[in-house]
C-alpha positions in Angstrom: -14.3 -10.8 86.8 -16.8 -10.2 84.0 -16.3 -6.6 84.0 -12.6 -6.8 84.0 -12.6 -9.0 80.8 -15.1 -6.6 79.2 -12.6 -3.5 80.0 -9.7 -5.5 78.7 -11.4 -6.6 75.6 -12.6 -3.0 74.8 -8.8 -1.8 75.5 -7.5 -4.2 73.1 -10.2 -3.6 70.3 -9.8 0.2 70.6 -6.1 -0.1 70.0 -6.1 -2.8 67.0 -9.4 -1.6 65.2 -9.0 2.4 65.3 -7.9 2.2 61.7 -4.4 1.8 59.9 -2.2 3.4 62.3 1.3 3.0 60.7 3.4 4.6 63.3 7.0 3.0 64.2 6.5 0.4 67.1 8.9 0.5 70.1 9.6 -3.1 70.2 13.0 -3.5 71.7 14.6 -4.8 68.4 18.3 -3.8 68.1 18.6 -2.6 64.6 17.4 1.0 65.5 20.2 1.5 68.3 22.8 -0.1 65.7 21.8 2.5 63.1 22.1 5.3 65.6 25.3 3.9 67.1 27.1 3.8 63.7 26.0 7.3 62.6 24.1 6.0 59.7 21.0 7.8 58.6 18.7 7.9 55.8 19.7 6.5 52.3 23.2 5.7 53.8 21.7 3.3 56.3 19.5 1.9 53.6 22.3 0.9 51.4 24.8 -0.4 53.9 22.1 -2.7 55.9 24.6 -5.7 55.8 27.1 -3.7 58.1 24.2 -3.6 60.5 23.5 -7.4 60.2 26.9 -8.4 61.0 27.3 -5.7 63.7 28.6 -7.5 66.9 25.5 -6.2 68.9 23.1 -7.6 66.4 24.9 -11.2 66.0 25.3 -11.4 69.7 21.6 -10.7 70.2 20.9 -13.1 67.1 22.9 -15.7 68.9 21.0 -15.3 72.1 17.7 -16.1 70.2 19.2 -19.1 68.4 20.2 -20.7 71.7 17.1 -20.0 73.3 15.0 -21.5 70.3 17.4 -24.5 70.3 16.0 -26.8 67.5 17.2 -29.6 65.5 20.6 -29.5 63.5 20.7 -29.1 59.9 22.3 -31.0 57.0 25.7 -30.7 59.0 24.0 -31.9 62.0 25.7 -29.2 64.2 24.0 -28.6 67.5 23.3 -25.0 68.7 25.8 -25.5 71.5 28.6 -26.0 69.0 27.9 -22.9 67.2 29.9 -20.2 69.4 33.2 -22.4 69.3 32.7 -22.7 65.5 32.1 -18.7 65.1 35.2 -18.0 67.2 37.3 -20.1 64.6 35.5 -19.1 61.3 33.7 -15.7 61.9 36.2 -13.4 60.2 36.0 -15.4 57.0 32.1 -15.8 57.3 31.8 -11.8 58.0 34.1 -11.1 55.1 31.9 -13.1 52.6 28.8 -11.6 53.9 30.2 -8.1 53.4 31.4 -8.8 50.0 28.2 -10.7 48.8 29.6 -14.1 48.4 28.2 -16.0 51.3 26.4 -19.2 50.1 23.8 -20.9 52.4 23.9 -24.7 52.9 20.9 -26.6 51.7 18.1 -27.2 54.2 17.2 -30.5 55.5 13.7 -31.3 54.6 11.4 -32.7 57.2 7.6 -33.5 56.7 5.1 -33.5 59.5 1.4 -34.3 59.3 -0.9 -31.3 59.2 -3.7 -31.0 62.0 -6.4 -33.4 61.1 -4.5 -35.8 58.7 -4.9 -33.2 55.9 -1.6 -34.2 54.2 2.0 -33.4 55.2 3.7 -30.0 55.9 7.0 -29.5 54.7 9.7 -27.9 56.9 13.1 -26.8 55.8 15.5 -26.9 58.7 18.5 -24.7 58.2 22.1 -25.3 59.8 22.4 -23.4 63.0 24.9 -20.9 61.2 22.1 -20.1 58.5 19.7 -20.0 61.3 22.0 -17.2 63.1 22.4 -15.3 59.9 18.7 -15.4 59.0 17.9 -14.2 62.7 20.4 -11.5 62.4 18.7 -10.3 59.0 15.3 -10.6 60.6 16.3 -8.2 63.5 17.6 -5.5 61.0 14.6 -5.8 58.5 11.6 -6.2 60.9 11.9 -2.4 62.1 12.0 -1.5 58.4 8.8 -3.4 57.3 6.8 -3.8 60.4 5.8 -0.3 61.0 3.9 -0.2 57.8 2.1 -3.4 58.1 -1.4 -3.3 58.6 -3.0 -3.0 62.1 -5.3 -6.1 61.0 -2.2 -8.2 60.5 -1.4 -10.2 63.8 1.0 -12.9 62.9 4.6 -13.2 63.7 4.8 -9.3 64.6 6.0 -7.7 68.0 3.4 -7.0 70.5 0.8 -9.0 68.4 -0.9 -12.2 69.2 -3.3 -14.9 68.1 -5.4 -13.8 70.9 -5.7 -10.3 69.7 -6.9 -11.7 66.2 -9.5 -13.7 67.6 -10.9 -10.9 69.8 -10.9 -8.6 66.8 -12.7 -11.3 64.6 -15.3 -11.4 67.5 -15.9 -7.8 67.5 -16.3 -7.6 63.8 -18.9 -10.2 64.1 -20.8 -8.3 66.9 -20.8 -5.3 65.0 -23.3 -6.8 62.5 -20.7 -8.6 60.0 -22.3 -12.0 60.2 -20.8 -13.7 57.2 -17.0 -14.5 56.7 -15.0 -15.2 53.8 -12.6 -17.8 55.1 -9.6 -17.8 52.7 -7.3 -20.7 52.6 -4.2 -20.5 50.5 -3.3 -23.8 49.0 0.4 -24.8 50.1 1.2 -21.0 50.7 4.8 -21.6 51.9 5.5 -24.2 49.3 4.2 -21.7 46.2 5.6 -18.4 47.0 6.7 -17.0 43.9 10.5 -15.6 44.4 10.1 -12.9 41.9 7.2 -11.3 43.3 8.7 -11.7 46.9 11.8 -10.1 46.1 10.2 -7.3 44.1 8.4 -6.4 47.3 11.7 -6.8 49.3 13.2 -4.4 46.8 10.7 -1.6 47.6 12.5 -0.8 51.0 15.8 -2.7 50.8 18.4 -1.0 48.7 21.3 -2.8 49.8 22.0 -5.3 47.0 23.9 -7.8 49.1 21.1 -8.2 51.4 18.7 -8.8 48.5 21.1 -11.3 46.9 21.5 -13.2 50.3 17.8 -13.4 50.8 17.3 -14.5 47.3 19.9 -17.2 47.8 18.1 -18.3 51.0 14.8 -18.9 48.9 16.7 -20.7 46.4 18.9 -22.9 48.7 18.2 -26.4 47.9 16.1 -29.2 49.9 18.3 -32.1 50.8 16.4 -35.3 51.1 18.3 -38.5 51.4 21.7 -37.1 50.6 20.2 -35.7 47.4 19.8 -31.9 46.9 16.8 -30.5 45.1 16.9 -27.1 43.8 14.1 -24.8 44.6 12.4 -22.3 42.2 9.3 -21.3 44.3 8.4 -21.3 48.1 10.0 -20.5 51.3 9.9 -23.6 53.7 8.8 -23.1 57.2 11.7 -23.8 59.7 13.9 -20.5 59.3 13.6 -17.4 61.2 13.0 -15.2 58.1 10.1 -17.2 56.7 7.4 -15.5 59.0 8.6 -12.0 58.0 8.7 -12.9 54.3 5.1 -14.2 54.5 4.0 -10.9 56.0 5.9 -8.8 53.4 4.5 -10.7 50.5 0.9 -10.6 52.0 0.9 -7.0 52.9 -0.4 -6.3 49.4 -3.4 -8.1 50.4 -3.8 -6.1 53.5 -3.7 -2.9 51.4 -6.0 -4.1 49.1 -8.5 -5.2 51.7 -8.1 -1.9 53.4 -8.7 0.0 50.1 -12.0 -1.7 49.5 -13.0 -0.7 53.2 -13.2 -4.4 54.4 -13.0 -5.7 58.1 -10.6 -8.6 58.2 -8.2 -10.3 60.4 -5.2 -11.9 59.2 -2.8 -14.2 60.9 0.2 -15.3 58.6 -1.7 -17.0 55.5 -4.9 -17.5 57.7 -7.2 -14.7 56.5 -10.8 -14.1 57.5 -12.9 -11.3 56.0 -16.0 -10.1 57.6 -19.1 -8.9 55.6 -23.0 -8.4 56.0 -24.5 -10.7 53.7 -24.1 -13.9 51.8 -23.9 -12.1 48.3 -21.2 -9.9 49.7 -19.3 -13.0 50.7 -19.6 -14.8 47.5 -18.6 -11.6 45.6 -15.7 -10.9 48.0 -14.3 -14.5 47.8 -14.3 -14.4 43.9 -12.6 -11.1 43.5 -10.1 -11.8 46.1 -9.2 -14.9 44.7 -8.7 -13.2 41.3 -6.4 -10.7 43.2 -4.2 -13.3 44.9 -3.9 -15.3 41.5 -3.0 -12.4 39.2 -1.2 -10.0 41.5 0.6 -12.4 43.9 0.7 -15.6 42.0 -0.9 -17.4 44.9 -3.5 -20.1 44.7 -6.6 -20.3 46.7 -7.8 -23.7 47.9 -11.4 -23.5 46.5 -12.5 -26.6 48.5 -11.5 -25.2 51.7 -12.4 -21.6 51.2 -16.0 -20.4 51.7 -18.4 -17.8 52.5 -20.2 -19.0 55.3 -21.4 -18.1 59.0 -18.6 -17.5 61.3 -20.0 -20.1 63.9 -19.7 -22.5 61.1 -15.9 -21.8 60.5 -12.7 -22.0 62.6 -10.2 -19.1 63.0 -7.0 -19.8 64.9 -8.5 -22.7 66.7 -11.6 -20.8 67.9 -15.1 -20.6 66.7 -18.1 -18.6 68.0 -21.6 -19.0 69.1 -24.6 -17.6 66.9 -25.6 -15.2 69.7 -26.4 -11.5 68.6 -23.1 -10.7 70.7 -21.2 -14.1 69.7 -19.1 -15.9 72.4 -15.9 -17.4 71.9 -15.5 -21.1 72.1 -13.2 -23.9 71.3 -13.7 -25.4 67.8 -14.4 -28.8 67.4 -11.6 -29.7 65.4 -9.1 -28.3 68.1 -10.8 -30.6 70.7 -10.4 -33.6 68.3 -6.7 -32.8 67.8 -6.0 -32.3 71.4 -7.6 -35.7 72.4 -5.6 -37.4 69.6 -2.2 -36.0 70.8 -3.2 -37.1 74.4 -4.1 -40.6 73.1 -0.7 -40.9 71.6 0.9 -40.0 74.8 -1.3 -42.4 77.0 0.1 -45.3 74.8 3.7 -44.2 76.0 2.2 -43.7 79.6 0.8 -47.2 80.3 3.5 -48.8 82.2 4.2 -45.6 84.4 2.9 -44.5 88.0 -0.2 -42.4 87.8 1.6 -39.6 89.8 4.3 -39.6 86.8 1.8 -39.4 84.2 -0.1 -36.6 85.7 3.3 -34.6 86.2 4.3 -35.1 82.5 0.7 -34.1 81.4 0.4 -31.1 83.4 2.5 -28.7 81.0 0.6 -29.9 78.2 -2.7 -29.4 79.9 -1.6 -26.0 81.2 -0.5 -24.7 77.7 -3.5 -25.8 75.9 -5.9 -24.0 78.6 -3.6 -21.0 78.4 -4.1 -20.6 74.7 -7.9 -21.2 74.9 -8.4 -19.1 77.9 -10.5 -16.7 75.9 -13.4 -19.3 75.6 -16.7 -18.3 77.1 -18.4 -21.4 76.9 -17.2 -23.8 79.5 -18.9 -27.2 78.8 -16.1 -28.3 76.6 -13.7 -28.0 79.5 -15.8 -29.8 81.8 -16.3 -32.6 79.3 -12.4 -32.8 78.8 -11.9 -33.0 82.4 -14.1 -36.1 82.5 -12.7 -37.7 79.4 -9.0 -37.2 81.1 -9.8 -38.9 84.3 -11.5 -41.7 82.6 -8.2 -42.2 80.5 -6.4 -42.3 83.9 -8.8 -44.7 85.1 -8.0 -46.8 82.1 -4.5 -46.7 83.0 -5.4 -48.1 86.4 -7.5 -50.8 85.2 -4.9 -52.2 82.8 -2.2 -52.1 85.5 -4.5 -54.3 87.8 -4.5 -56.6 85.0 -6.2 -59.8 86.9 -9.4 -60.1 88.2 -8.2 -60.9 91.9 -5.8 -57.8 91.7 -8.8 -55.6 90.5 -11.1 -56.9 93.2 -8.4 -56.2 95.9 -7.7 -52.8 94.5 -11.4 -51.8 94.7 -11.8 -53.0 98.1 -8.8 -51.2 99.4 -10.7 -48.1 98.0 -13.9 -48.9 99.9 -16.0 -50.9 97.4 -17.9 -53.6 99.2 -16.5 -57.3 98.4 -19.7 -58.5 96.5 -19.6 -55.3 94.3 -15.6 -55.5 93.9 -15.8 -59.2 92.9 -18.8 -58.6 90.5 -17.0 -55.7 88.9 -13.6 -57.2 88.8 -14.8 -60.1 86.8 -17.4 -58.5 84.5 -15.5 -59.2 81.4 -15.7 -55.7 79.9 -12.7 -53.7 78.6 -10.7 -51.1 80.1 -12.5 -48.2 78.7 -15.8 -49.4 79.7 -14.9 -50.0 83.4 -13.1 -46.6 83.4 -16.3 -44.9 82.9 -18.4 -47.2 85.3 -19.7 -46.5 88.8 -17.4 -48.9 90.7 -14.3 -47.0 89.2 -15.8 -43.5 89.5 -16.5 -44.2 93.1 -13.2 -46.0 94.0 -11.1 -43.2 92.3 -13.1 -39.7 92.4 -11.9 -36.5 91.5 -10.2 -35.9 95.0 -7.9 -39.0 94.4 -6.5 -37.4 91.2 -6.1 -34.0 92.8 -4.0 -35.5 95.4 -1.8 -36.6 92.7 -1.5 -33.1 91.4 -3.9 -32.9 88.8 -5.9 -29.6 88.5 -9.0 -29.8 86.3 -9.0 -27.7 83.2 -12.1 -25.8 84.3 -10.3 -24.7 87.5 -7.3 -23.6 85.5 -9.5 -21.5 83.1 -11.4 -19.6 86.2 -8.1 -18.9 87.7 -6.7 -17.3 84.4 -10.1 -15.2 83.9 -9.6 -13.9 87.5 -5.8 -13.0 87.1 -6.5 -11.4 83.6 
């Protein structure tokens, strides 16, 4: 199993770190086939991108993606299920306005969600389903134009790229002797994107003024809050299909600068780590790259959150590392804390339900979390989480028993002697204390929860490592 993991990691590393290989990727996007099918080539295709956007095949692919992503409605409250009937009635007019460069996007619905760890609020802009469709169609045409020239060290929101690859690449950089990291945190990146700077970078490869004009109108589309529309002069709120691609287009200048300087780095959207060999180098790189971002891209670096530090003191995409000569990946403490906080909120809603139902509803959440953190090589955190989760389940049981008489009866049914069952049921302690006490652990061992369908995280992790 270990040998298999090492071989897989070496293959990923070799493919991702061999240099700036800017060849076109066969990612299955539809735009290339549309271009060939319509007979466009070279400059003609570049100047007729809008025809590719509204092409029937491209729009059908975009519609399938919007339906699959589902999502909430925009300012018009239209659900995704109503999009097709609406298009059947209005598509001719919409297509004409797009081809003539007259289409006006609707304002986006402003939604604020808390950032992880209670660090303020993140602004989301939810477009209407029609605008999501058009943005997705634009994305499918623009991605093959820009993506082949993106850096190999850029992993976010790209075909055949993933957060796991970024984490493994970061581990390789540290193992190679770069045991200091410049952890860059861009302050409110999506809220502060300069429209002029972004559009200038779009214009490097997009010659169709209708496409540029449409993207500009999407950037300036107002935010609707409480029925009032606020115009936007900067930023590209997260929530639309175009935002991730636009962020990569803007930050590609950062990638090029880091490569020009010969730095080893990993970037996932606006999360960028640069790996160097000394504290002095880390401080120097942090200062110089901060100046570059502020002067060249008009972006602000959060000085309070950015730092030159040891990799094992920082977090990258939810992971951290050990300080060994060949560092091992581990789940960052903050990721564990957020996971527990999310589960605590769910346990509040689960209190009146049967334990079997609680486990059934929790299983997809646990499976998704362990699937993301399957690269972790230190297993103690998973064993601790397993014990914590079972204790939370025992807390539900203790609360459901409610009265000392009921608790005594339930404990005796599970094999606890009458004297100890009576003494435990009336001890006056709270649910959490009792859930961790010997009488509840003896009455409701691991096998009890396994029979109800609970698979321990550590067991799921071992299965994932074996299958990989």
